[in-house]
N, C-alpha and C positions, 0 to 999 in steps of 0.2 A: 321521144319519151325518155325520161331520166331513169337510170338504173338505181334501184334501192341498195344502199350500202348495208351490209350485214355486219353486226358487231360479233366478234368471235366469242363462243362459249369459253369461259375461263378467264376472260378479260376482267380486270378490276375496273369497276364503273361507279359513277355517281348517278343516282336515279332520283328524279323529282316526281311528285304526284299532284293530282288535282286538289288534294286536301293539304297542300303545302308541306308535305313530308320530304325530307332530303336524306337519302340513304347511300351508304358506300358498301361495296362488297364485290365478290367474284360472281360473274354471271353464270348461272347454272342452266336456266331455261328462260324462254320468252314466248308468250302466246298472247296475241292481240295486245291489250293494254295491261297485261300482268307479267311480272318477272319474278323469278326465284333467284335469290342471292345466297351464296355460302359466305361464312365469316362476315355476316351483315352487321353494320353499325348504323346508328341514327345520329345525324348531326342536329342537335337541338338548337344550337346557336353558333354562328361563326362571327369572328371578330371583323372589324372594319378592314383590317389589313388583309384579310382573306379575299376581299373584293367579290363577294357574291358566290352563287352556286357554281358558276363556271370556274372561279378561282379554286373551289374545292376539288375540281378535277385537274387543274393545272399545277397548283402549288400545294394543295391540301390544306386542311384546317391549320390556321396559324395560332400563336399564343393568344389566349383569351376566348378560344372556341370551346364548345362543349360537345364531346363525342362519347356515345355509349360504349360499353363493352360489346364484344362480338357475340352474336347468336349463331349457332352452327348453320341453320337454314332458316330463311325468311321468305315468304311469298308476299309480294307487294302488289296490290291492285291499283287501278286508276293511274297508271304511269303516263307522264306527259313528256319526259325527256330521259334519254340515256346517253351519258357522256363518258367516253373512255378516259381513264386516268393516266397520268404520267407515272413513272416509277417513283418520283419524288412525292407526288400526291399520295400514292398508295402507302408509302412509309409513314407519312403524317397521319393518315387515317388510322393506321395500325398502332400509332403511339397513344391513341385514346386520350387526347387532351381533355382536361376538365378543369378549367380555371375561371 
């Protein structure tokens, strides 16, 4: 039996949803398929150079992407994936690119 890996509260993560939403922020809580993020942003569009939603967690949004300003707290339903971000990716999310 495989052991389930827990993502630490406070980690900066990328979250995807069944309705195709992609969010970035600090994990506050997780219950079933719902998460709450602090300093939460929405990535409306990512450039080809970003290389998909996994790229948003590895390198962060690249030039040509569109990222919203941060909301202090956001609860997100219907979560399909949670990916821990690198420090580099977090900085890119926090830059709030909109080009």
